[in-house]
C-alpha angles and dihedrals in degrees: 000000000000119000115175103302094342129098111204125188129180110222095188132274106021095330122121138173116212120188129185100143088306122074109231127180128192120200098333111202130169091353128165127255101240097077131118120262114265126251090182134013122192120201120192098195144337102268111124094245091057104031100041110166090189090061096039089056089059093061108023123102136175106296097023110148112226117193115194147146119270094254090062100051099087091061092066094068084083092066112090096204136097095256124170104233117198123183119215135193133194109287095023121127123202122194120203139169092041091306095309090113122048122182126193126190114220131181122280120178147126123267102192101016133066101221096093109023120196091235090065090070093218116168153221120205138233113202121198109199107176105298095346124094118197122187118201104188099200118206104332149129124233094288129187092245090069091078087070093054102090142150090038119161098197126018118194106200132183114237106169098103123207095080100016138025117311122228096274094046091048090051089052089051090052090052089054094047095041098205120182087240132016121202124189122229141163095064139099097048118054098001140357127036144216091283088061089053091052090048090052090052093049094051093043092051090050087056093048096255119138113227142187131194109212123214113236112260 
């Protein structure tokens, strides 16, 4: 998908490839082998379907910057490359590419489930790429902090239910955030299906939110 000067591809589950001159991955999981080498990889938390060393090895190179939460860092000892590992906490901002890329870590957690507890300090990300803001929510419910996430161009929201928001809850989150475009994720692999994606679109459209279901790349 092309959005202004950004190329965005859904790699399945919560994985995305963002390209704007730099090659940026978020939570790659069960990805193919014919993908460009990563300049930057963002990891939201340590669960195997978000911090998959097997998949990271497919795209990492010497000099790849990997940004992750502290609980993920020990996994990277299994990568035999000269990676640049940067730890991030909620509220941190990292600037890269001479300030042309800004990355914020924002909260991601469950409200009425125990899979992603608030005390873990796991994250979602806001990426500022020039004039484009992309929000990757990570594994989360519709949390109160979302009301502070505004002026987003593209919101990537989990819809699979069970351990994150379901389709209706994610649509309600989109209505709070008011992105220019909402895209569903975290479905079609371990939980959730295409019907959930269609339900998300229906509820978002009822709330005046433009949506797009991406085909898996």
